[in-house]
PDB file of the backbone (N, CA, C, O) and the ligand in Angstrom, with CONECT records:
HET     ZN  A 101       1
ATOM      1  N   UNK A   1     -29.139  12.874 -11.208  1.00  0.00           N
ATOM      2  CA  UNK A   1     -29.842  12.950  -9.925  1.00  0.00           C
ATOM      3  C   UNK A   1     -28.997  13.744  -8.929  1.00  0.00           C
ATOM      4  O   UNK A   1     -27.841  13.407  -8.673  1.00  0.00           O
ATOM      5  N   UNK A   2     -29.583  14.792  -8.376  1.00  0.00           N
ATOM      6  CA  UNK A   2     -28.861  15.653  -7.443  1.00  0.00           C
ATOM      7  C   UNK A   2     -29.266  15.292  -6.022  1.00  0.00           C
ATOM      8  O   UNK A   2     -30.448  15.216  -5.689  1.00  0.00           O
ATOM      9  N   UNK A   3     -28.247  15.071  -5.194  1.00  0.00           N
ATOM     10  CA  UNK A   3     -28.500  14.718  -3.803  1.00  0.00           C
ATOM     11  C   UNK A   3     -28.441  15.968  -2.934  1.00  0.00           C
ATOM     12  O   UNK A   3     -27.548  16.800  -3.095  1.00  0.00           O
ATOM     13  N   UNK A   4     -29.395  16.098  -2.011  1.00  0.00           N
ATOM     14  CA  UNK A   4     -29.355  17.165  -1.026  1.00  0.00           C
ATOM     15  C   UNK A   4     -29.250  16.503   0.344  1.00  0.00           C
ATOM     16  O   UNK A   4     -30.148  15.773   0.763  1.00  0.00           O
ATOM     17  N   UNK A   5     -28.130  16.771   1.042  1.00  0.00           N
ATOM     18  CA  UNK A   5     -27.929  16.173   2.364  1.00  0.00           C
ATOM     19  C   UNK A   5     -28.851  16.841   3.364  1.00  0.00           C
ATOM     20  O   UNK A   5     -28.894  18.067   3.458  1.00  0.00           O
ATOM     21  N   UNK A   6     -29.592  16.030   4.114  1.00  0.00           N
ATOM     22  CA  UNK A   6     -30.521  16.562   5.103  1.00  0.00           C
ATOM     23  C   UNK A   6     -30.228  15.960   6.464  1.00  0.00           C
ATOM     24  O   UNK A   6     -29.708  14.849   6.569  1.00  0.00           O
ATOM     25  N   UNK A   7     -30.567  16.700   7.498  1.00  0.00           N
ATOM     26  CA  UNK A   7     -30.414  16.220   8.870  1.00  0.00           C
ATOM     27  C   UNK A   7     -31.377  15.061   9.091  1.00  0.00           C
ATOM     28  O   UNK A   7     -32.552  15.154   8.737  1.00  0.00           O
ATOM     29  N   UNK A   8     -30.883  13.962   9.679  1.00  0.00           N
ATOM     30  CA  UNK A   8     -31.740  12.794   9.865  1.00  0.00           C
ATOM     31  C   UNK A   8     -32.697  12.962  11.031  1.00  0.00           C
ATOM     32  O   UNK A   8     -33.602  12.146  11.207  1.00  0.00           O
ATOM     33  N   UNK A   9     -32.516  14.007  11.832  1.00  0.00           N
ATOM     34  CA  UNK A   9     -33.396  14.215  12.981  1.00  0.00           C
ATOM     35  C   UNK A   9     -34.473  15.260  12.680  1.00  0.00           C
ATOM     36  O   UNK A   9     -35.661  15.005  12.880  1.00  0.00           O
ATOM     37  N   UNK A  10     -34.057  16.436  12.199  1.00  0.00           N
ATOM     38  CA  UNK A  10     -35.027  17.516  11.983  1.00  0.00           C
ATOM     39  C   UNK A  10     -35.355  17.724  10.506  1.00  0.00           C
ATOM     40  O   UNK A  10     -36.348  18.380  10.190  1.00  0.00           O
ATOM     41  N   UNK A  11     -34.536  17.174   9.582  1.00  0.00           N
ATOM     42  CA  UNK A  11     -34.859  17.260   8.162  1.00  0.00           C
ATOM     43  C   UNK A  11     -34.386  18.517   7.473  1.00  0.00           C
ATOM     44  O   UNK A  11     -34.695  18.720   6.299  1.00  0.00           O
ATOM     45  N   UNK A  12     -33.631  19.387   8.175  1.00  0.00           N
ATOM     46  CA  UNK A  12     -33.104  20.598   7.545  1.00  0.00           C
ATOM     47  C   UNK A  12     -31.963  20.237   6.601  1.00  0.00           C
ATOM     48  O   UNK A  12     -31.301  19.213   6.772  1.00  0.00           O
ATOM     49  N   UNK A  13     -31.738  21.099   5.594  1.00  0.00           N
ATOM     50  CA  UNK A  13     -30.616  20.905   4.683  1.00  0.00           C
ATOM     51  C   UNK A  13     -29.321  21.152   5.437  1.00  0.00           C
ATOM     52  O   UNK A  13     -29.228  22.098   6.219  1.00  0.00           O
ATOM     53  N   UNK A  14     -28.301  20.293   5.205  1.00  0.00           N
ATOM     54  CA  UNK A  14     -27.032  20.430   5.899  1.00  0.00           C
ATOM     55  C   UNK A  14     -26.149  21.450   5.191  1.00  0.00           C
ATOM     56  O   UNK A  14     -25.942  21.370   3.981  1.00  0.00           O
ATOM     57  N   UNK A  15     -25.632  22.409   5.955  1.00  0.00           N
ATOM     58  CA  UNK A  15     -24.706  23.393   5.404  1.00  0.00           C
ATOM     59  C   UNK A  15     -23.329  22.777   5.250  1.00  0.00           C
ATOM     60  O   UNK A  15     -22.953  21.891   6.016  1.00  0.00           O
ATOM     61  N   UNK A  16     -22.568  23.246   4.253  1.00  0.00           N
ATOM     62  CA  UNK A  16     -21.191  22.813   4.067  1.00  0.00           C
ATOM     63  C   UNK A  16     -21.053  21.535   3.281  1.00  0.00           C
ATOM     64  O   UNK A  16     -19.936  21.080   3.031  1.00  0.00           O
ATOM     65  N   UNK A  17     -22.170  20.940   2.882  1.00  0.00           N
ATOM     66  CA  UNK A  17     -22.116  19.725   2.080  1.00  0.00           C
ATOM     67  C   UNK A  17     -22.699  20.053   0.703  1.00  0.00           C
ATOM     68  O   UNK A  17     -23.872  20.412   0.598  1.00  0.00           O
ATOM     69  N   UNK A  18     -21.883  19.929  -0.356  1.00  0.00           N
ATOM     70  CA  UNK A  18     -22.299  20.403  -1.671  1.00  0.00           C
ATOM     71  C   UNK A  18     -23.490  19.638  -2.237  1.00  0.00           C
ATOM     72  O   UNK A  18     -23.661  18.443  -1.997  1.00  0.00           O
ATOM     73  N   UNK A  19     -24.323  20.380  -3.012  1.00  0.00           N
ATOM     74  CA  UNK A  19     -25.502  19.802  -3.652  1.00  0.00           C
ATOM     75  C   UNK A  19     -25.098  19.415  -5.064  1.00  0.00           C
ATOM     76  O   UNK A  19     -25.205  20.222  -5.987  1.00  0.00           O
ATOM     77  N   UNK A  20     -24.631  18.178  -5.236  1.00  0.00           N
ATOM     78  CA  UNK A  20     -24.142  17.732  -6.543  1.00  0.00           C
ATOM     79  C   UNK A  20     -24.649  16.326  -6.829  1.00  0.00           C
ATOM     80  O   UNK A  20     -25.216  15.661  -5.963  1.00  0.00           O
ATOM     81  N   UNK A  21     -24.428  15.887  -8.080  1.00  0.00           N
ATOM     82  CA  UNK A  21     -24.863  14.550  -8.464  1.00  0.00           C
ATOM     83  C   UNK A  21     -23.926  13.500  -7.868  1.00  0.00           C
ATOM     84  O   UNK A  21     -22.825  13.822  -7.422  1.00  0.00           O
ATOM     85  N   UNK A  22     -24.365  12.256  -7.865  1.00  0.00           N
ATOM     86  CA  UNK A  22     -23.583  11.168  -7.278  1.00  0.00           C
ATOM     87  C   UNK A  22     -22.233  11.042  -7.988  1.00  0.00           C
ATOM     88  O   UNK A  22     -21.214  10.792  -7.344  1.00  0.00           O
ATOM     89  N   UNK A  23     -22.223  11.215  -9.323  1.00  0.00           N
ATOM     90  CA  UNK A  23     -20.977  11.100 -10.102  1.00  0.00           C
ATOM     91  C   UNK A  23     -19.990  12.188  -9.683  1.00  0.00           C
ATOM     92  O   UNK A  23     -18.805  11.921  -9.482  1.00  0.00           O
ATOM     93  N   UNK A  24     -20.497  13.425  -9.552  1.00  0.00           N
ATOM     94  CA  UNK A  24     -19.623  14.528  -9.155  1.00  0.00           C
ATOM     95  C   UNK A  24     -19.123  14.344  -7.723  1.00  0.00           C
ATOM     96  O   UNK A  24     -17.964  14.630  -7.424  1.00  0.00           O
ATOM     97  N   UNK A  25     -20.001  13.868  -6.842  1.00  0.00           N
ATOM     98  CA  UNK A  25     -19.598  13.660  -5.441  1.00  0.00           C
ATOM     99  C   UNK A  25     -18.532  12.579  -5.334  1.00  0.00           C
ATOM    100  O   UNK A  25     -17.636  12.678  -4.495  1.00  0.00           O
ATOM    101  N   UNK A  26     -18.614  11.542  -6.174  1.00  0.00           N
ATOM    102  CA  UNK A  26     -17.649  10.454  -6.099  1.00  0.00           C
ATOM    103  C   UNK A  26     -16.262  10.917  -6.524  1.00  0.00           C
ATOM    104  O   UNK A  26     -15.265  10.304  -6.142  1.00  0.00           O
ATOM    105  N   UNK A  27     -16.181  12.006  -7.322  1.00  0.00           N
ATOM    106  CA  UNK A  27     -14.887  12.520  -7.779  1.00  0.00           C
ATOM    107  C   UNK A  27     -14.248  13.456  -6.754  1.00  0.00           C
ATOM    108  O   UNK A  27     -13.054  13.745  -6.829  1.00  0.00           O
ATOM    109  N   UNK A  28     -15.052  13.928  -5.795  1.00  0.00           N
ATOM    110  CA  UNK A  28     -14.535  14.871  -4.798  1.00  0.00           C
ATOM    111  C   UNK A  28     -13.918  14.118  -3.631  1.00  0.00           C
ATOM    112  O   UNK A  28     -14.271  12.973  -3.348  1.00  0.00           O
ATOM    113  N   UNK A  29     -12.967  14.802  -2.947  1.00  0.00           N
ATOM    114  CA  UNK A  29     -12.360  14.173  -1.776  1.00  0.00           C
ATOM    115  C   UNK A  29     -13.328  14.239  -0.602  1.00  0.00           C
ATOM    116  O   UNK A  29     -14.264  15.039  -0.594  1.00  0.00           O
ATOM    117  N   UNK A  30     -13.083  13.377   0.396  1.00  0.00           N
ATOM    118  CA  UNK A  30     -14.004  13.256   1.523  1.00  0.00           C
ATOM    119  C   UNK A  30     -14.082  14.544   2.335  1.00  0.00           C
ATOM    120  O   UNK A  30     -15.135  14.894   2.867  1.00  0.00           O
ATOM    121  N   UNK A  31     -12.934  15.255   2.425  1.00  0.00           N
ATOM    122  CA  UNK A  31     -12.919  16.482   3.228  1.00  0.00           C
ATOM    123  C   UNK A  31     -13.775  17.577   2.597  1.00  0.00           C
ATOM    124  O   UNK A  31     -14.204  18.499   3.290  1.00  0.00           O
ATOM    125  N   UNK A  32     -14.028  17.488   1.290  1.00  0.00           N
ATOM    126  CA  UNK A  32     -14.852  18.499   0.628  1.00  0.00           C
ATOM    127  C   UNK A  32     -16.343  18.209   0.809  1.00  0.00           C
ATOM    128  O   UNK A  32     -17.181  19.069   0.541  1.00  0.00           O
ATOM    129  N   UNK A  33     -16.668  17.008   1.261  1.00  0.00           N
ATOM    130  CA  UNK A  33     -18.073  16.624   1.411  1.00  0.00           C
ATOM    131  C   UNK A  33     -18.521  16.602   2.864  1.00  0.00           C
ATOM    132  O   UNK A  33     -19.668  16.270   3.163  1.00  0.00           O
ATOM    133  N   UNK A  34     -17.606  16.960   3.772  1.00  0.00           N
ATOM    134  CA  UNK A  34     -17.935  16.907   5.196  1.00  0.00           C
ATOM    135  C   UNK A  34     -17.525  18.195   5.884  1.00  0.00           C
ATOM    136  O   UNK A  34     -16.705  18.952   5.365  1.00  0.00           O
ATOM    137  N   UNK A  35     -18.088  18.436   7.035  1.00  0.00           N
ATOM    138  CA  UNK A  35     -17.591  19.478   7.920  1.00  0.00           C
ATOM    139  C   UNK A  35     -16.919  18.779   9.094  1.00  0.00           C
ATOM    140  O   UNK A  35     -17.269  17.644   9.418  1.00  0.00           O
ATOM    141  N   UNK A  36     -15.961  19.436   9.731  1.00  0.00           N
ATOM    142  CA  UNK A  36     -15.184  18.784  10.782  1.00  0.00           C
ATOM    143  C   UNK A  36     -15.939  18.833  12.098  1.00  0.00           C
ATOM    144  O   UNK A  36     -15.627  19.641  12.973  1.00  0.00           O
ATOM    145  N   UNK A  37     -16.907  17.986  12.232  1.00  0.00           N
ATOM    146  CA  UNK A  37     -17.719  17.914  13.442  1.00  0.00           C
ATOM    147  C   UNK A  37     -18.204  16.474  13.576  1.00  0.00           C
ATOM    148  O   UNK A  37     -18.319  15.757  12.582  1.00  0.00           O
ATOM    149  N   UNK A  38     -18.484  16.057  14.798  1.00  0.00           N
ATOM    150  CA  UNK A  38     -19.057  14.733  15.010  1.00  0.00           C
ATOM    151  C   UNK A  38     -20.450  14.700  14.354  1.00  0.00           C
ATOM    152  O   UNK A  38     -21.172  15.696  14.396  1.00  0.00           O
ATOM    153  N   UNK A  39     -20.821  13.590  13.764  1.00  0.00           N
ATOM    154  CA  UNK A  39     -22.084  13.389  13.040  1.00  0.00           C
ATOM    155  C   UNK A  39     -22.216  14.303  11.824  1.00  0.00           C
ATOM    156  O   UNK A  39     -23.330  14.563  11.371  1.00  0.00           O
ATOM    157  N   UNK A  40     -21.093  14.794  11.288  1.00  0.00           N
ATOM    158  CA  UNK A  40     -21.196  15.625  10.082  1.00  0.00           C
ATOM    159  C   UNK A  40     -21.683  14.760   8.926  1.00  0.00           C
ATOM    160  O   UNK A  40     -21.281  13.604   8.796  1.00  0.00           O
ATOM    161  N   UNK A  41     -22.535  15.312   8.101  1.00  0.00           N
ATOM    162  CA  UNK A  41     -23.118  14.554   7.006  1.00  0.00           C
ATOM    163  C   UNK A  41     -24.313  13.738   7.432  1.00  0.00           C
ATOM    164  O   UNK A  41     -24.917  13.043   6.614  1.00  0.00           O
ATOM    165  N   UNK A  42     -24.664  13.811   8.700  1.00  0.00           N
ATOM    166  CA  UNK A  42     -25.793  13.053   9.210  1.00  0.00           C
ATOM    167  C   UNK A  42     -26.743  13.942  10.006  1.00  0.00           C
ATOM    168  O   UNK A  42     -27.955  13.903   9.791  1.00  0.00           O
ATOM    169  N   UNK A  43     -26.201  14.744  10.923  1.00  0.00           N
ATOM    170  CA  UNK A  43     -27.035  15.609  11.762  1.00  0.00           C
ATOM    171  C   UNK A  43     -26.582  17.059  11.613  1.00  0.00           C
ATOM    172  O   UNK A  43     -25.416  17.321  11.322  1.00  0.00           O
ATOM    173  N   UNK A  44     -27.512  18.005  11.814  1.00  0.00           N
ATOM    174  CA  UNK A  44     -27.158  19.417  11.762  1.00  0.00           C
ATOM    175  C   UNK A  44     -26.569  19.852  13.103  1.00  0.00           C
ATOM    176  O   UNK A  44     -26.603  19.103  14.078  1.00  0.00           O
ATOM    177  N   UNK A  45     -26.024  21.083  13.139  1.00  0.00           N
ATOM    178  CA  UNK A  45     -25.325  21.532  14.340  1.00  0.00           C
ATOM    179  C   UNK A  45     -26.260  21.625  15.541  1.00  0.00           C
ATOM    180  O   UNK A  45     -25.846  21.360  16.669  1.00  0.00           O
ATOM    181  N   UNK A  46     -27.529  22.003  15.307  1.00  0.00           N
ATOM    182  CA  UNK A  46     -28.466  22.117  16.426  1.00  0.00           C
ATOM    183  C   UNK A  46     -28.739  20.762  17.070  1.00  0.00           C
ATOM    184  O   UNK A  46     -28.766  20.647  18.295  1.00  0.00           O
ATOM    185  N   UNK A  47     -28.941  19.742  16.249  1.00  0.00           N
ATOM    186  CA  UNK A  47     -29.246  18.405  16.766  1.00  0.00           C
ATOM    187  C   UNK A  47     -28.049  17.813  17.486  1.00  0.00           C
ATOM    188  O   UNK A  47     -28.218  17.133  18.497  1.00  0.00           O
ATOM    189  N   UNK A  48     -26.822  18.059  16.981  1.00  0.00           N
ATOM    190  CA  UNK A  48     -25.616  17.568  17.649  1.00  0.00           C
ATOM    191  C   UNK A  48     -25.484  18.231  19.017  1.00  0.00           C
ATOM    192  O   UNK A  48     -25.170  17.570  20.007  1.00  0.00           O
ATOM    193  N   UNK A  49     -25.729  19.557  19.068  1.00  0.00           N
ATOM    194  CA  UNK A  49     -25.644  20.277  20.336  1.00  0.00           C
ATOM    195  C   UNK A  49     -26.659  19.728  21.330  1.00  0.00           C
ATOM    196  O   UNK A  49     -26.348  19.577  22.512  1.00  0.00           O
ATOM    197  N   UNK A  50     -27.874  19.427  20.861  1.00  0.00           N
ATOM    198  CA  UNK A  50     -28.907  18.872  21.740  1.00  0.00           C
ATOM    199  C   UNK A  50     -28.463  17.522  22.310  1.00  0.00           C
ATOM    200  O   UNK A  50     -28.638  17.263  23.501  1.00  0.00           O
ATOM    201  N   UNK A  51     -27.888  16.662  21.459  1.00  0.00           N
ATOM    202  CA  UNK A  51     -27.456  15.332  21.896  1.00  0.00           C
ATOM    203  C   UNK A  51     -26.354  15.459  22.945  1.00  0.00           C
ATOM    204  O   UNK A  51     -26.365  14.758  23.957  1.00  0.00           O
ATOM    205  N   UNK A  52     -25.394  16.365  22.692  1.00  0.00           N
ATOM    206  CA  UNK A  52     -24.278  16.537  23.623  1.00  0.00           C
ATOM    207  C   UNK A  52     -24.788  17.077  24.958  1.00  0.00           C
ATOM    208  O   UNK A  52     -24.380  16.599  26.017  1.00  0.00           O
ATOM    209  N   UNK A  53     -25.686  18.082  24.910  1.00  0.00           N
ATOM    210  CA  UNK A  53     -26.236  18.654  26.135  1.00  0.00           C
ATOM    211  C   UNK A  53     -27.011  17.602  26.922  1.00  0.00           C
ATOM    212  O   UNK A  53     -26.895  17.533  28.145  1.00  0.00           O
ATOM    213  N   UNK A  54     -27.803  16.783  26.226  1.00  0.00           N
ATOM    214  CA  UNK A  54     -28.574  15.734  26.897  1.00  0.00           C
ATOM    215  C   UNK A  54     -27.647  14.733  27.583  1.00  0.00           C
ATOM    216  O   UNK A  54     -27.923  14.272  28.691  1.00  0.00           O
ATOM    217  N   UNK A  55     -26.538  14.402  26.906  1.00  0.00           N
ATOM    218  CA  UNK A  55     -25.573  13.468  27.480  1.00  0.00           C
ATOM    219  C   UNK A  55     -24.920  14.024  28.721  1.00  0.00           C
ATOM    220  O   UNK A  55     -24.744  13.312  29.710  1.00  0.00           O
ATOM    221  N   UNK A  56     -24.556  15.311  28.676  1.00  0.00           N
ATOM    222  CA  UNK A  56     -23.909  15.952  29.822  1.00  0.00           C
ATOM    223  C   UNK A  56     -24.878  16.016  30.999  1.00  0.00           C
ATOM    224  O   UNK A  56     -24.494  15.781  32.144  1.00  0.00           O
ATOM    225  N   UNK A  57     -26.144  16.338  30.705  1.00  0.00           N
ATOM    226  CA  UNK A  57     -27.143  16.417  31.789  1.00  0.00           C
ATOM    227  C   UNK A  57     -27.354  15.045  32.415  1.00  0.00           C
ATOM    228  O   UNK A  57     -27.508  14.924  33.630  1.00  0.00           O
ATOM    229  N   UNK A  58     -27.361  14.005  31.569  1.00  0.00           N
ATOM    230  CA  UNK A  58     -27.550  12.647  32.088  1.00  0.00           C
ATOM    231  C   UNK A  58     -26.382  12.269  33.002  1.00  0.00           C
ATOM    232  O   UNK A  58     -26.574  11.663  34.056  1.00  0.00           O
ATOM    233  N   UNK A  59     -25.160  12.641  32.575  1.00  0.00           N
ATOM    234  CA  UNK A  59     -23.972  12.356  33.386  1.00  0.00           C
ATOM    235  C   UNK A  59     -24.037  13.099  34.720  1.00  0.00           C
ATOM    236  O   UNK A  59     -23.697  12.546  35.766  1.00  0.00           O
ATOM    237  N   UNK A  60     -24.481  14.368  34.670  1.00  0.00           N
ATOM    238  CA  UNK A  60     -24.521  15.200  35.869  1.00  0.00           C
ATOM    239  C   UNK A  60     -25.566  14.690  36.853  1.00  0.00           C
ATOM    240  O   UNK A  60     -25.384  14.813  38.064  1.00  0.00           O
ATOM    241  N   UNK A  61     -26.669  14.113  36.345  1.00  0.00           N
ATOM    242  CA  UNK A  61     -27.758  13.660  37.204  1.00  0.00           C
ATOM    243  C   UNK A  61     -27.351  12.405  37.985  1.00  0.00           C
ATOM    244  O   UNK A  61     -27.829  12.195  39.100  1.00  0.00           O
ATOM    245  N   UNK A  62     -26.477  11.572  37.415  1.00  0.00           N
ATOM    246  CA  UNK A  62     -26.096  10.314  38.063  1.00  0.00           C
ATOM    247  C   UNK A  62     -25.154  10.586  39.229  1.00  0.00           C
ATOM    248  O   UNK A  62     -24.720   9.652  39.903  1.00  0.00           O
TER     249      UNK A  62
HETATM  250 ZN    ZN A 101     -31.133  18.652  12.780  1.00  0.00          ZN2+
END
């Protein structure tokens, strides 16, 4: 069974995360399965940028 990591918000395939079986992924180190960004392995770069921008705007409005 091959896993494809997808963004939990928009559903796009995540770049930088290998498309391999669970057995192969378990043999790889964690740094090879992630990108160095907040919410890596969960959200794509566009969705993370949107969340950060929304947070900054909320802070600025208060
Ligand atoms: Zn996304």
